[in-house]
Every structure is written in structure tokens, then in C-alpha cells.
C-alpha positions as CSV (number, residue, x, y, z in Angstrom):
1,M,3.6,19.0,57.2
2,I,2.4,15.8,55.1
3,F,-0.6,15.4,57.4
4,A,-1.8,19.2,57.9
5,I,-1.6,19.5,54.1
6,L,-4.2,16.5,53.6
7,K,-6.5,17.7,56.3
8,Q,-6.9,21.3,55.7
9,Y,-7.4,19.4,51.8
10,F,-10.2,17.1,53.1
11,L,-12.0,20.1,55.5
12,Y,-12.0,22.1,52.0
13,S,-13.3,19.0,50.0
14,E,-15.9,18.5,52.4
15,Q,-16.8,22.2,52.8
16,A,-17.3,21.7,48.7
17,K,-19.2,19.0,49.0
18,Q,-21.6,20.7,51.0
19,G,-21.7,23.9,49.5
20,Q,-24.9,25.2,48.1
21,Q,-23.8,27.3,45.2
22,G,-22.1,24.5,42.7
23,N,-19.6,22.2,42.8
24,L,-15.6,22.9,41.6
25,V,-14.9,23.4,37.9
26,F,-11.3,22.9,37.1
27,C,-10.1,24.2,33.3
28,S,-6.7,25.0,32.4
29,G,-5.2,24.8,35.7
30,T,-7.6,27.8,36.9
31,S,-10.0,26.3,40.2
32,V,-13.5,28.9,39.4
33,K,-16.7,28.2,42.4
34,N,-18.9,30.9,41.3
35,G,-17.0,33.0,38.8
36,N,-14.0,33.8,41.2
37,S,-10.5,32.5,41.2
38,L,-8.8,31.1,44.1
39,K,-6.1,32.3,45.4
40,P,-2.8,30.8,43.7
41,N,-1.5,29.8,46.5
42,F,-4.6,27.7,47.4
43,I,-3.8,26.6,43.8
44,Y,-0.5,25.1,44.1
45,L,-1.8,23.8,47.6
46,L,-4.6,21.8,46.5
47,S,-2.3,20.2,43.1
48,S,0.5,19.2,46.3
49,V,-1.8,17.6,47.7
50,F,-3.3,15.3,45.4
51,I,0.1,14.2,44.4
52,L,1.2,14.0,47.3
53,C,-2.4,11.6,47.9
54,F,-1.5,10.0,45.1
55,T,1.7,8.8,46.0
56,L,1.0,7.8,49.3
57,A,-2.1,6.4,48.9
58,I,-1.6,4.2,45.6
59,P,2.1,3.4,45.9
60,A,1.2,0.6,43.0
61,H,0.8,4.0,40.7
62,A,4.0,5.3,41.5
63,R,5.7,1.7,40.8
64,V,4.1,2.1,37.1
65,L,5.6,5.5,36.6
66,N,9.6,3.9,36.7
67,Q,8.3,0.9,34.8
68,E,7.1,2.6,31.7
69,S,8.9,4.5,29.4
70,T,8.5,6.3,25.8
71,E,10.7,8.4,23.5
72,T,9.8,11.3,24.6
73,G,9.4,11.1,27.7
74,N,6.4,12.5,28.3
75,F,4.1,9.6,28.7
76,K,5.2,9.5,32.5
77,A,3.4,12.8,33.4
78,E,0.3,12.2,31.2
79,F,0.3,9.2,33.2
80,L,0.1,11.5,36.5
81,Y,-2.4,13.7,34.8
82,Q,-4.7,10.6,34.3
83,A,-4.5,9.5,37.8
84,L,-4.7,13.3,39.2
85,A,-7.9,13.7,37.2
86,A,-9.3,10.4,38.2
87,E,-9.3,11.3,41.9
88,I,-10.1,14.3,41.6
89,Y,-13.2,13.2,39.2
90,R,-14.2,10.7,41.8
91,E,-13.8,13.2,44.8
92,M,-16.3,15.3,43.7
93,G,-19.0,12.1,43.0
94,D,-18.4,12.0,39.2
95,E,-17.5,8.3,39.1
96,V,-18.6,8.4,35.0
97,L,-15.5,11.1,34.3
98,A,-13.3,9.0,37.1
99,V,-13.8,5.2,35.0
100,E,-13.1,7.3,32.4
101,Q,-9.6,8.7,33.0
102,Y,-8.6,5.7,35.0
103,Q,-9.7,3.5,32.1
104,H,-7.1,5.1,29.8
105,L,-4.1,5.1,32.6
106,A,-5.8,1.3,33.0
107,L,-5.1,-0.3,29.6
108,E,-1.9,1.2,29.0
109,S,0.2,0.5,32.4
110,R,0.9,-3.5,33.2
111,D,-0.1,-2.8,37.3
112,P,-3.3,-5.3,37.6
113,A,-3.7,-2.9,41.0
114,I,-5.0,-0.2,38.7
115,A,-6.9,-2.4,36.3
116,R,-8.5,-3.9,39.7
117,R,-9.0,-0.1,41.3
118,V,-11.2,0.5,37.8
119,T,-12.8,-2.6,37.3
120,I,-14.4,-2.4,41.3
121,L,-15.4,1.3,40.4
122,A,-16.7,0.7,37.2
123,A,-18.6,-2.8,38.6
124,A,-20.2,-0.6,41.2
125,T,-21.1,2.5,39.5
126,G,-22.8,0.2,36.4
127,Q,-20.6,1.0,33.6
128,L,-20.6,-2.7,32.5
129,P,-18.7,-1.9,28.7
130,K,-15.8,0.0,30.5
131,G,-15.5,-2.0,33.6
132,L,-15.5,-5.3,31.2
133,K,-12.6,-3.7,28.8
134,V,-10.7,-2.8,32.1
135,A,-11.6,-6.5,33.7
136,E,-10.0,-8.1,30.4
137,R,-6.5,-6.3,30.8
138,W,-7.0,-7.4,34.8
139,V,-7.5,-11.1,33.6
140,A,-4.3,-10.5,30.9
141,L,-2.0,-9.2,33.1
142,T,-2.5,-12.1,36.3
143,P,-4.1,-14.6,34.7
144,D,-4.8,-16.7,38.2
145,D,-6.3,-14.4,40.1
146,L,-9.5,-15.3,40.9
147,E,-11.0,-12.4,42.0
148,A,-9.9,-11.0,38.9
149,R,-11.5,-14.0,36.8
150,Q,-14.9,-13.7,39.1
151,Y,-15.2,-9.4,38.1
152,L,-14.8,-10.4,34.7
153,A,-17.1,-13.6,34.7
154,L,-19.5,-11.7,36.4
155,L,-19.2,-8.5,33.8
156,Y,-19.3,-10.8,31.1
157,L,-22.8,-11.9,32.2
158,R,-24.1,-8.3,33.1
159,N,-23.2,-8.0,29.5
160,N,-24.9,-10.3,27.8
161,K,-22.1,-11.7,27.0
162,I,-23.5,-16.0,28.0
163,K,-20.7,-18.3,26.3
164,L,-17.6,-15.8,27.7
165,S,-18.9,-15.9,31.2
166,S,-19.5,-19.3,31.6
167,A,-16.4,-20.0,29.7
168,Q,-14.7,-17.4,32.7
169,F,-16.3,-19.9,35.6
170,H,-15.0,-22.8,34.5
171,T,-12.2,-21.5,34.6
172,I,-12.6,-20.1,38.1
173,H,-14.0,-24.2,38.9
174,E,-10.9,-25.1,37.9
175,L,-8.5,-22.6,40.0
176,V,-10.7,-23.3,42.8
177,E,-10.1,-27.5,42.4
178,E,-6.8,-26.8,42.1
179,T,-6.1,-24.7,45.4
180,F,-8.5,-27.2,47.4
181,I,-6.3,-30.8,45.9
182,K,-3.3,-28.3,47.5
183,N,-4.5,-27.4,50.4
184,E,-5.8,-30.9,51.3
185,G,-2.6,-32.4,51.4
186,S,-0.5,-35.3,49.9
187,S,-2.7,-38.5,51.2
188,D,-5.7,-38.6,49.4
189,K,-3.9,-36.1,46.2
190,Q,-3.9,-38.1,44.1
191,E,-7.8,-38.8,43.9
192,K,-8.6,-35.4,44.5
193,Q,-6.6,-35.2,40.5
194,E,-8.3,-38.1,39.0
195,L,-11.4,-36.1,40.7
196,V,-10.8,-33.2,38.9
197,K,-10.1,-34.6,35.7
198,H,-13.5,-36.7,36.2
199,S,-14.0,-36.1,32.1
200,Q,-11.0,-38.4,31.3
201,K,-12.2,-41.3,33.1
202,T,-14.5,-44.5,32.9
203,S,-18.0,-44.7,34.4
204,L,-16.6,-46.9,36.5
205,L,-14.0,-44.7,38.5
206,A,-16.6,-42.2,38.5
207,T,-19.1,-44.9,40.2
208,K,-16.3,-45.1,42.8
209,V,-14.9,-42.2,43.4
210,I,-18.8,-40.6,44.0
211,K,-19.0,-42.6,46.9
212,K,-16.2,-40.8,48.7
213,V,-16.9,-37.0,47.4
214,Q,-19.8,-36.2,46.4
215,V,-19.1,-32.5,46.2
216,S,-16.8,-30.1,43.9
217,Q,-16.1,-27.2,45.7
218,G,-15.4,-25.2,42.4
219,L,-18.6,-25.8,41.8
220,T,-20.0,-24.9,45.2
221,F,-17.9,-21.5,44.7
222,I,-19.2,-20.5,41.8
223,G,-22.9,-21.7,42.8
224,S,-22.0,-19.1,45.9
225,V,-21.4,-16.2,43.5
226,L,-24.3,-16.8,40.9
227,A,-27.3,-16.8,43.5
228,A,-25.7,-14.0,45.2
229,E,-25.6,-12.0,41.5
230,T,-28.3,-9.5,41.2
231,H,-29.1,-10.4,37.6
232,R,-30.8,-13.6,38.7
233,D,-32.1,-14.5,35.4
234,K,-28.7,-14.1,33.5
235,A,-27.3,-16.2,36.0
236,Y,-29.2,-19.1,35.4
237,R,-28.7,-19.0,32.0
238,V,-24.7,-18.6,32.5
239,F,-24.7,-21.9,34.6
240,A,-27.4,-23.6,32.4
241,E,-24.5,-23.0,29.7
242,Y,-22.2,-23.8,31.7
243,T,-23.1,-27.5,32.2
244,K,-24.5,-27.9,29.0
245,E,-20.9,-27.7,27.7
246,H,-19.5,-29.1,31.3
247,K,-21.6,-32.5,31.4
248,S,-20.3,-34.6,34.6
249,K,-21.5,-38.0,35.8
250,I,-19.8,-37.5,38.6
251,Y,-21.5,-33.5,39.9
252,Y,-24.4,-34.5,38.0
253,R,-26.4,-34.4,40.6
254,Q,-24.7,-30.9,42.4
255,Q,-25.5,-29.4,39.1
256,K,-28.8,-30.0,39.0
257,L,-29.2,-28.6,42.4
258,I,-27.7,-25.5,41.5
259,A,-28.8,-25.0,38.8
260,A,-32.6,-25.2,40.0
261,N,-32.0,-22.8,43.0
262,L,-30.9,-20.3,40.4
263,A,-33.5,-21.3,38.5
264,L,-35.9,-20.3,41.3
265,K,-34.2,-17.3,42.6
266,A,-34.5,-16.0,38.3
267,K,-38.5,-16.7,39.2
268,N,-38.0,-19.6,36.1
269,Y,-40.7,-21.8,37.8
270,K,-40.6,-24.3,35.1
271,A,-37.4,-24.6,34.7
272,V,-36.6,-25.8,38.1
273,I,-39.1,-28.5,37.7
274,V,-37.0,-29.5,34.5
275,E,-34.0,-29.2,36.0
276,L,-35.5,-31.7,39.1
277,E,-37.1,-33.9,37.4
278,N,-35.8,-37.8,36.9
279,I,-32.9,-36.9,39.5
280,K,-31.9,-39.3,42.1
281,G,-29.8,-41.2,43.9
282,L,-29.7,-37.9,46.4
283,D,-28.3,-38.6,50.2
284,S,-31.6,-37.5,52.4
285,Q,-30.6,-33.5,53.0
286,N,-30.3,-33.0,49.0
287,L,-33.8,-34.9,48.6
288,V,-35.1,-32.5,51.3
289,D,-33.9,-29.3,49.4
290,A,-34.6,-30.1,46.0
291,M,-38.3,-31.8,46.4
292,S,-38.8,-28.3,48.9
293,M,-37.9,-25.9,46.0
294,K,-39.8,-28.0,43.7
295,A,-42.8,-27.2,45.8
296,K,-42.0,-23.8,45.8
297,A,-41.9,-23.6,42.3
298,L,-45.7,-25.9,41.9
299,H,-47.2,-23.4,44.2
300,K,-46.1,-20.4,42.2
301,L,-47.5,-22.2,39.1
302,N,-50.5,-22.8,40.5
303,R,-50.1,-25.9,41.2
304,N,-51.0,-26.3,44.5
305,P,-52.3,-29.7,45.0
306,E,-48.6,-31.5,43.6
307,A,-47.0,-29.1,45.4
308,I,-48.5,-31.1,48.5
309,N,-48.2,-34.0,47.4
310,V,-43.9,-33.4,47.0
311,L,-43.9,-32.1,50.5
312,M,-46.3,-34.8,51.7
313,S,-43.5,-37.0,50.5
314,I,-40.7,-35.5,52.7
315,K,-42.9,-34.6,55.6
316,D,-41.7,-37.8,58.2
317,N,-38.1,-36.8,57.2
318,P,-35.6,-35.6,59.8
319,M,-33.7,-33.6,57.0
320,V,-37.0,-31.4,56.5
321,S,-36.7,-28.0,58.0
322,D,-39.7,-26.2,59.9
323,S,-40.0,-24.2,57.6
324,S,-40.4,-26.6,54.9
325,K,-43.8,-27.6,56.9
326,L,-45.0,-24.6,57.8
327,E,-44.8,-24.0,54.0
328,L,-47.2,-27.1,53.7
329,V,-49.5,-25.7,56.3
330,R,-50.1,-22.6,54.1
331,L,-50.4,-24.8,51.2
332,F,-53.0,-26.8,52.8
333,V,-55.3,-23.6,53.8
334,L,-55.0,-22.5,50.2
335,Q,-56.0,-25.5,49.0
336,K,-59.1,-25.3,51.9
337,Q,-57.7,-28.4,53.8
338,K,-57.2,-26.4,56.7
339,K,-58.0,-29.9,59.0
340,K,-54.6,-31.6,57.8
341,A,-53.0,-28.1,58.5
342,L,-53.7,-28.0,62.2
343,P,-52.5,-30.8,63.7
344,I,-48.9,-29.7,61.9
345,L,-49.0,-26.9,63.3
346,E,-49.7,-27.7,66.5
347,K,-46.7,-29.5,66.7
348,L,-44.4,-26.7,65.3
349,I,-45.8,-24.5,68.6
350,V,-44.9,-27.0,71.5
351,K,-41.3,-26.7,69.3
352,H,-41.6,-23.2,69.1
353,E,-43.8,-22.2,72.0
354,K,-41.8,-18.3,72.2
355,N,-42.5,-17.8,68.1
356,Y,-45.8,-15.7,69.0
357,D,-46.5,-14.9,65.0
358,L,-46.8,-18.8,64.2
359,L,-49.3,-19.2,67.8
360,K,-50.8,-16.2,66.0
361,S,-51.4,-18.5,63.0
362,L,-52.5,-21.8,65.3
363,I,-55.4,-19.4,67.1
364,A,-57.1,-17.9,63.3
365,L,-57.0,-21.8,62.3
366,Q,-58.7,-22.8,65.8
367,I,-61.4,-20.3,65.0
368,D,-61.9,-21.2,61.8
369,Q,-62.7,-24.9,62.8
370,R,-64.8,-23.8,65.5
371,Q,-62.1,-25.5,68.1
372,L,-62.8,-22.1,70.2
373,T,-61.7,-23.9,73.8
374,K,-58.1,-23.9,72.2
375,A,-58.2,-21.5,70.9
376,E,-59.2,-19.3,74.3
377,A,-56.2,-21.3,75.6
378,S,-53.7,-20.2,72.6
379,I,-55.1,-16.7,72.9
380,D,-54.0,-16.5,76.8
381,K,-50.5,-17.9,75.7
382,L,-50.3,-14.9,73.3
383,R,-51.3,-12.3,76.0
384,A,-48.1,-13.1,77.6
385,S,-46.4,-11.2,75.5
386,K,-46.9,-7.2,75.5
387,S,-45.9,-7.1,72.3
388,Y,-49.1,-9.1,71.2
389,L,-51.6,-8.0,73.4
390,H,-53.6,-5.8,70.7
391,D,-53.7,-9.3,68.4
392,A,-55.2,-11.1,71.4
393,D,-57.3,-8.8,72.0
394,Y,-59.2,-9.1,68.4
395,F,-58.7,-13.0,68.5
396,S,-60.5,-12.3,71.6
397,G,-63.6,-10.2,69.3
398,E,-63.1,-13.0,66.9
399,V,-64.3,-15.6,69.4
400,L,-67.0,-14.1,70.9
401,Q,-67.9,-13.1,68.0
402,T,-68.0,-16.5,67.0
403,K,-70.4,-17.9,69.9
404,G,-72.8,-14.7,69.0
405,N,-71.9,-12.8,71.9
406,L,-71.5,-9.6,69.5
407,K,-72.0,-6.9,72.4
408,E,-68.8,-8.6,74.0
409,A,-67.2,-9.2,70.5
410,L,-67.5,-5.4,69.7
411,S,-65.7,-4.2,73.1
412,Y,-62.7,-6.5,72.2
413,Y,-62.3,-5.4,69.0
414,E,-62.7,-1.6,69.8
415,K,-59.6,-1.7,72.5
416,V,-57.5,-2.4,69.4
417,S,-55.3,0.3,68.4
418,G,-52.3,-1.4,66.7
419,G,-51.3,-4.6,65.7
420,S,-51.2,-6.2,62.6
421,F,-55.4,-7.4,62.8
422,L,-56.0,-3.2,63.6
423,R,-57.6,-2.7,60.4
424,N,-59.4,-6.0,60.4
425,A,-60.9,-5.0,63.9
426,H,-62.1,-1.6,62.6
427,Q,-64.2,-3.7,59.5
428,K,-65.6,-6.4,62.4
429,A,-66.1,-3.6,64.3
430,I,-68.5,-1.8,61.9
431,F,-70.2,-4.5,61.0
432,I,-71.2,-5.4,64.4
433,T,-72.8,-1.9,64.7
434,K,-74.1,-2.0,61.9
435,E,-76.2,-5.7,63.0
436,T,-77.1,-4.0,65.8
437,Q,-77.7,-0.8,65.8
438,G,-78.7,-0.3,62.6
439,N,-77.7,2.5,60.0
440,K,-78.4,5.7,62.3
441,G,-76.4,3.6,64.9
442,L,-74.0,3.2,62.0
443,S,-73.6,6.8,61.4
444,R,-73.0,7.6,65.6
445,Y,-70.0,5.2,65.0
446,F,-68.5,7.2,62.1
447,E,-69.3,10.7,63.6
448,K,-67.7,9.4,66.9
449,K,-64.2,8.0,65.0
450,Y,-64.0,11.5,62.9
451,K,-64.4,14.0,65.8
452,A,-61.7,11.5,67.8
453,S,-59.2,11.5,65.1
454,K,-56.0,13.7,66.1
455,D,-54.6,14.3,62.8
456,I,-56.0,14.7,59.1
457,I,-54.7,11.4,58.1
458,N,-56.6,9.5,60.2
459,K,-59.4,12.0,59.6
460,A,-59.4,10.7,56.1
461,Y,-59.2,7.3,56.9
462,W,-62.3,7.3,58.4
463,S,-63.8,8.7,56.2
464,K,-63.0,6.2,53.6
465,L,-64.4,3.9,55.3
466,R,-67.6,5.6,56.0
467,A,-67.6,5.8,52.0
468,D,-66.6,2.2,51.6
469,S,-69.6,1.0,54.0
470,S,-72.0,3.2,52.0
471,F,-70.2,1.9,48.7
472,S,-71.6,-1.6,49.8
473,D,-74.9,-0.7,50.5
474,K,-75.5,1.0,46.8
475,D,-75.7,4.0,48.6
476,Y,-73.5,5.8,45.6
477,P,-74.5,10.1,46.4
478,Q,-73.4,9.1,50.0
479,A,-70.4,7.3,48.8
480,L,-68.8,9.9,46.7
481,V,-69.3,12.2,49.3
482,Y,-67.2,11.2,52.1
483,Y,-64.3,10.0,49.0
484,N,-64.6,13.2,48.3
485,Q,-64.0,14.0,52.0
486,A,-60.9,11.6,51.9
487,I,-59.3,12.6,48.8
488,K,-59.6,16.5,50.1
489,L,-58.1,15.7,53.3
490,S,-55.0,13.0,52.2
491,P,-54.3,14.2,48.3
492,L,-51.8,11.9,47.8
493,N,-53.5,8.5,48.5
494,P,-53.3,6.7,45.7
495,R,-56.0,4.0,47.3
496,Y,-58.3,6.5,47.5
497,Y,-58.9,7.4,44.5
498,Y,-58.5,4.3,43.0
499,R,-61.3,3.6,45.3
500,R,-63.9,6.9,44.1
501,G,-63.1,5.4,40.3
502,L,-64.8,1.8,40.7
503,L,-67.4,4.3,42.4
504,H,-67.2,6.9,39.3
505,E,-67.7,3.5,37.4
506,R,-70.4,1.9,38.8
507,M,-72.0,5.4,38.7
508,R,-71.5,5.0,35.0
509,K,-69.5,8.4,35.1
510,L,-67.1,6.6,33.1
511,D,-65.0,10.1,32.5
512,F,-64.7,10.8,36.4
513,A,-63.4,6.8,36.4
514,E,-60.9,7.5,34.0
515,K,-59.7,10.5,35.4
516,D,-59.4,8.9,38.6
517,F,-57.4,5.7,37.6
518,N,-55.1,8.0,36.0
519,Q,-54.6,9.9,39.0
520,V,-53.7,6.7,40.8
521,L,-51.0,5.5,37.9
522,S,-49.7,9.2,38.5
523,I,-48.9,8.8,41.7
524,S,-48.1,4.9,41.2
525,K,-47.2,4.5,38.1
526,N,-47.1,0.5,38.9
527,D,-50.4,-0.2,40.1
528,A,-51.8,-3.4,39.1
529,D,-55.0,-2.8,40.4
530,A,-56.0,0.6,38.8
531,L,-54.2,-0.3,35.4
532,N,-56.3,-3.7,35.2
533,A,-59.3,-2.0,36.0
534,L,-58.7,1.2,33.9
535,G,-57.7,-1.5,30.6
536,Y,-61.2,-3.6,32.0
537,M,-63.8,-0.5,32.3
538,L,-62.7,0.7,28.4
539,S,-62.6,-3.2,26.9
540,V,-66.7,-3.3,28.2
541,N,-67.5,0.4,27.8
542,T,-65.5,1.3,24.6
543,K,-64.0,0.5,21.3
544,R,-60.3,2.0,22.6
545,L,-59.7,-2.2,22.6
546,D,-55.8,-1.7,21.9
547,E,-55.1,0.8,24.5
548,A,-57.2,-1.3,27.0
549,K,-55.3,-4.2,26.2
550,T,-51.7,-2.1,26.7
551,Y,-53.3,-1.6,30.2
552,I,-54.3,-5.0,31.1
553,R,-50.9,-6.6,30.0
554,K,-49.1,-4.0,32.1
555,A,-51.2,-5.2,35.2
556,H,-50.4,-8.8,33.6
557,Q,-46.4,-8.3,33.9
558,I,-46.8,-6.8,37.5
559,K,-49.2,-9.8,38.9
560,P,-48.5,-12.3,36.4
561,H,-50.7,-14.8,38.7
562,D,-53.8,-12.4,39.5
563,P,-57.2,-14.1,38.0
564,L,-58.8,-11.3,37.7
565,I,-56.3,-9.8,36.2
566,M,-56.0,-12.9,33.8
567,D,-59.8,-12.4,33.4
568,S,-59.6,-9.0,31.8
569,L,-56.8,-10.2,29.8
570,G,-59.1,-12.6,28.2
571,F,-62.1,-10.4,27.9
572,V,-59.8,-8.1,25.9
573,H,-58.8,-10.7,23.5
574,F,-62.1,-11.8,23.1
575,K,-63.7,-8.4,22.0
576,S,-60.7,-8.3,20.2
577,G,-61.6,-11.5,18.1
578,D,-58.8,-13.6,19.1
579,L,-60.6,-16.5,20.4
580,T,-57.6,-18.3,20.9
581,E,-55.6,-16.1,23.3
582,A,-58.9,-15.3,25.3
583,E,-59.3,-18.9,26.1
584,K,-56.2,-19.5,27.4
585,Y,-55.9,-16.7,29.8
586,L,-59.9,-17.3,31.1
587,R,-59.1,-21.4,31.6
588,K,-56.3,-19.6,33.5
589,A,-58.1,-17.8,35.4
590,F,-61.2,-19.8,36.0
591,K,-59.0,-22.6,37.4
592,L,-57.8,-20.1,40.2
593,I,-60.8,-19.0,41.1
594,K,-64.4,-20.1,40.4
595,D,-66.3,-16.7,39.7
596,P,-69.4,-16.4,38.1
597,E,-67.9,-12.8,36.2
598,V,-64.9,-15.1,35.0
599,A,-67.1,-18.4,34.3
600,S,-69.4,-16.0,32.2
601,H,-66.9,-14.9,30.0
602,L,-65.4,-18.5,29.1
603,I,-68.3,-20.0,28.7
604,S,-68.8,-17.0,25.6
605,V,-65.8,-17.3,24.6
606,L,-65.9,-21.5,24.6
607,A,-69.6,-20.8,22.9
608,E,-67.6,-18.9,20.2
609,N,-65.5,-21.0,19.9
610,D,-67.2,-23.9,18.5
611,K,-67.3,-25.7,21.8
612,Q,-70.5,-25.6,22.9
613,D,-71.5,-28.4,24.8
614,E,-68.4,-28.2,27.2
615,A,-70.3,-24.4,27.3
616,L,-73.7,-25.4,28.1
617,R,-72.1,-27.8,30.5
618,L,-70.5,-24.8,32.4
619,Y,-73.7,-22.7,32.5
620,Q,-75.6,-25.9,33.8
621,E,-72.7,-26.2,36.7
622,M,-72.6,-22.3,37.5
623,T,-76.2,-21.4,37.5
624,E,-76.9,-24.5,40.1
625,K,-74.5,-23.1,42.4
626,Y,-75.3,-18.9,41.5
627,P,-79.0,-19.2,40.3
628,N,-79.9,-15.3,40.7
629,N,-75.9,-14.5,39.2
630,K,-76.7,-11.8,36.1
631,V,-73.9,-11.7,34.9
632,L,-74.2,-15.4,34.5
633,H,-76.7,-15.3,32.9
634,E,-76.0,-12.7,30.4
635,A,-73.5,-15.5,28.9
636,K,-76.7,-17.6,28.0
637,Q,-77.0,-15.8,24.7
638,Y,-73.9,-17.8,23.6
639,L,-75.3,-20.8,23.8
640,Q,-77.3,-22.5,20.8
641,N,-80.9,-23.2,21.7
């Protein structure tokens, strides 16, 4: 009988959820759907179902009913009503009202099962203040419950109560340590107990104990909990507060490693370096982990030479992971030290001969270093996998192009119809076609590709490529025709508006350019390139400097390490008269990219900031490299004769 009723209820519940005409409305004991009353016997059935569900599914609630008492005796009925209402709202998908009903119940009840249920539901649905209040009740009811403490600590964290969260994690640490000691047995129980109370021991004892036990189980546990937390900045702040309040000579190294890992996850790269500074006495594995984290942080801070030195110091350590070696290869490539990258990558390939993505990186380096015979042998290995045939064809094209066999190279690029180098193959084919057949041949090539396209999106793509080609040739009217065509075919592609915006700016049609950049932002509001382009255009061509600065700052928040955005930010500060901020950003930008336009901006700022000698040296250095650069020569006006 019960199961039949349950089945009928759940069938009705599913129909209600899937219905297109609205949800049920519960009011004064009457259920209404679209204004029509349900049959009385169904109301009774529905009520019976919820009572049965409540009694069977949550026996903890029933136990509480027998425990609670009031003078009037009415509390019991109201208690059941709140639980029933909460379950109704939860079934209807309204977690906010479900938590609200359950919260009253949880705060009055002495049953931790109810507090647990509400805490988890509130945390999962983002109702943090309510979840925190009930979690505190849960911990008060079961102070030794590790799960309850964990939820309370994380809810304190998410509510930005850093000190309270830290205190909870300290309690969690002690609970885990006590459990660990009990489970270890009696043979070393006394020593473990001394370890837990390490703060009361002398430094001599600490030195003695650390040789045997270097890892705290409690620290390991809270470190793993915080590492999984999505609020990463708060997680690091909580642990930093924890280590500040509970410094340990025994677990000093472990605390630092955990803190560095949390700082890395929080993208607080300066903190990573600070946490790992002067840390000594690490075993081989921990040393490798520490140096790998430090190298990542240095790279993110654009301190690649230092990152390389750090990784080189552990390169031959047997504990170094292949991913760290691959990171070293990547840094060498970024620093244009590709010869040093090759031998490391070759050794990795021997170890991972079936890793074709790694093999692709090796081929690219071999071609770059003109080791074409080795590259061809590597390409043959890549062809062993059918999944990488397109990539192999692309690399064959690159080898032939490097050798000067353009016609054969083009035939291989034309074979590429998939894989990770498809667009590169198209660009190479366009270049070779223009080199060998001229502009008329290139026009025929584009027309052929456009007609062969089987869908509108692909036709738009080839129109855009044709527009890009005309743009690079400074044939702006022709470029505009094909950008318009691409946008007409694919009106929701933000890249097409962005490219047309750049073209309109070059054509001095600033109103049209602004409209295009804003169209990009209407489709993708966090497009850093469009924000930067719009802000820079306004700073160069208008007096709307505050507006320009707002756009560029937002772009900088999205891409904080982009040198072109740093250059724009420095330039808009220069135009606003803030020379200190301008110099700061332009120095950073020029350090990352030795571009003549960035140099011209920095020269102008240095000259205006009473640093004429440095400005002159930079001007002379850059004009030797770029003697015909117009923008660079324009900066000369700021230099004293």
C-alpha cells in the first residue's frame, strides 16, 4: 500500500516538474494548478504521501518529535509542518525556501542529523549565512564530529571569517591527530602523543622527533581540504592565518609546502616565492616539489630566466617528474634557447615513445633548428597513428617549405583537413599561393575555397581569411567587402567584428570602429582584445581618457600579463598626465616585448619624467634595430636637442 502511494506521488511529482504551464502553488491547505482545484481525495493522498515519506525516509526527525515537548503541545505539529514544507519546496526545486523552513527546524531540534541535512543543502546552494548558522548548531550538538567541523570551517571561510575558520581548522588538526594516534597502536603511542604536544617540548626533542616523523596527518588533512576549496584566495589566507597562530618547528617545512601550494592555486605568485624562501632540509621529493612550484610562480611573474635556473638545479634529481622537465623545455623555448630544449625533449620521447603530442613538439623544434633529416624521421613515427595523419602532413609541408620546395609543400598543406594545425596549414597555403601565383592566383584560390565550402560557417571563415589577406596588403576597401561578407554569413562571431573594427580604425572611421568593438563586447563582454583595442583607440584619438582607462583596466584584469595591454595602460596614464604609473606599466611591457611602438611610448614617458639620458639611450638602441619605424621616430620630439 505504502509503495503504491509513493509511486503515485512520484509520478505526479515528475509530471509537475515537466509541465510547461507552471508550478504547484500551496495555499491554506488547497492545491491549485492553473487556477483549477485538485480533487479533495488527491489532496489527502498527497498529504499522506509526504507524512509517510517524512517518517520513512528521515527517521531522525521522528525521533526528535518524541524528544521535544512544550507547554501547549502544539510544537510537535508545527515541527512536522516545517519539515513537510521544506521537503515540498525541495521537491519543487526551490532550495531557498526549503533551507528557510529547515533552518527553523534545525535550530530548535537536538538531532544533529537535521542540522547536517540543512548545512549540506545550504552550502551546496550557496546560502552561506544560513548554512553557517546551522553548521554552528551542528558542531554544538556533536563537537567531535570531523565532518561537522569541516563544514563549519569552510563556511566560515566562504563567509570571509578568516580567523574563525583558522581556529576550526586547528581543532580539526587535533581531532585527526588524536585519531591517528589511536590507530597507530600502543608501541609508539607515547612518542606520537609527544609529537601532538610538540609546542610544549624543547627544540632538542623537536630535532630528535623530526628524524622519525616529518609529516603531520592533521596538516595533511586540512591541506587537502583547503586545496580542494574553490575560494582559493580565502583558502590561502586561512592557512596563512593558521600557520601564524600555530607555528611549528617540527612541521615548519610541511606548513611552508602546503602554504606555497595554496598560494599557487590562488595565483598569488609572489606569496609562493615568499613561502619557499630559505626553506632548507627538505628531502629529495619535497625539494623537487618546492622548486617546481617556485619555477611555476617565477614563470607567471615573467621571470623566466630565474625559473630556468630553479629547474636546472633539480634537472638531474631522480625525483623530478617528466612534467617538470617538459616545463623546462617550454621555458627554454620561450626564452629562445631552443638548442638547450632539444636534448631534454629527445630523452623524454625515448621514455614516452607513444606520446604523439610530445613527438609533435619535438618535430616542431627539429624543424625550427633546421634538423630536417631528424624531423623527417620523427614525422614517419607520427604517421604510425591514424589520428595524427593531418599533423604529419602539416609538418611534411613545413619541412619542404624550409627546403624551398614550395609546390610540394603546398600539396601537403592542401591535404590537411583536420588536426591541430588546420588553420596554420591554411595560412601557409595562402602565403605560398601568393608567392608562386601572385594576387590573381590568390583570388582564384579564395574563390575556389569559398565555392567548395559546404556550409555557411565555412564560407564565412574563408571570407574572413580573404579579408585578412587584403588587410595585410593595405587594400582596405577590398578587406571591408569581405569582412562585411563574413559578418553577413556569420553575424554572431565576435572575431569578425573585432577584425573589422581594427580595419575601420585604420581607415580612420572611428565611429564605425567603436561600434564594431562594442558589438564584440555585446557578444562576449570579457573579450580583453576588444576592450584593449577600444580603450587604446579612444586614448589616441579622443579626450575620453577616463572611459578609455576603464576599458583598458578591465582588459588588464582579464589578461594581467599581456604586454600589449600593459602598453595601452601605460599610454593612457601618460595621456592623463600620470607619469609615475605610465612609466611603471611601460617598463613592464617593454621588458616582455621589445616592440618599437612600446619603446616609443616608454621613450616619451622617460623624457617627460626628467630621465632624458635613459630615453636617449633607448631611442638610439631601438632606431639601430628599426631605422625606418615611423612611430619610433615620432618619439624624438620629446628628446632634448
